[in-house]
C-alpha positions in Angstrom: 104.2 85.7 106.9 100.7 87.2 108.1 99.2 84.0 110.3 95.4 85.6 110.4 94.0 82.3 112.1 93.4 84.0 115.3 94.6 87.7 114.4 98.0 87.4 115.1 99.0 90.8 114.3 100.6 93.7 115.8 97.8 95.6 116.6 99.8 99.2 115.9 100.4 97.7 112.6 96.6 97.0 112.0 96.0 99.9 113.3 98.7 101.9 110.8 96.9 99.8 108.1 93.3 100.4 108.7 91.5 103.4 107.6 90.2 105.2 110.3 86.8 104.0 111.5 83.3 105.4 110.1 80.4 104.5 107.4 80.1 100.9 106.0 81.9 98.0 108.1 85.2 96.4 106.2 85.1 92.8 106.7 88.1 90.5 106.7 88.3 89.2 103.0 88.8 92.9 102.1 91.4 93.7 105.2 93.4 91.2 104.0 92.8 92.5 100.8 94.1 95.8 102.0 97.4 94.2 103.4 98.0 92.9 100.1 98.0 96.1 98.3 99.6 97.8 101.4 102.7 95.3 101.6 102.6 93.2 97.7 105.8 90.6 99.5 103.9 89.8 102.4 102.1 86.3 103.2 98.9 85.5 104.0 97.6 82.0 106.1 98.3 79.9 109.0 98.5 76.1 108.4 97.4 76.3 104.9 98.3 79.9 102.9 96.1 82.0 101.0 97.0 81.6 97.5 94.1 83.8 96.2 91.2 85.7 97.2 87.5 85.2 95.0 87.4 88.5 92.8 84.9 90.7 94.3 
């Protein structure tokens, strides 16, 4: 599980998962979607796990 309350994630994992900077800002919702796409079994949450994300 990745705890996103304080963005408690290894910076090396974060920078490998995110595309290089530039262009339009991505935002946290897109970051969570990217993590879920790249790591299908990953659970995202803090005190209350995320069960679904709004569609874009």
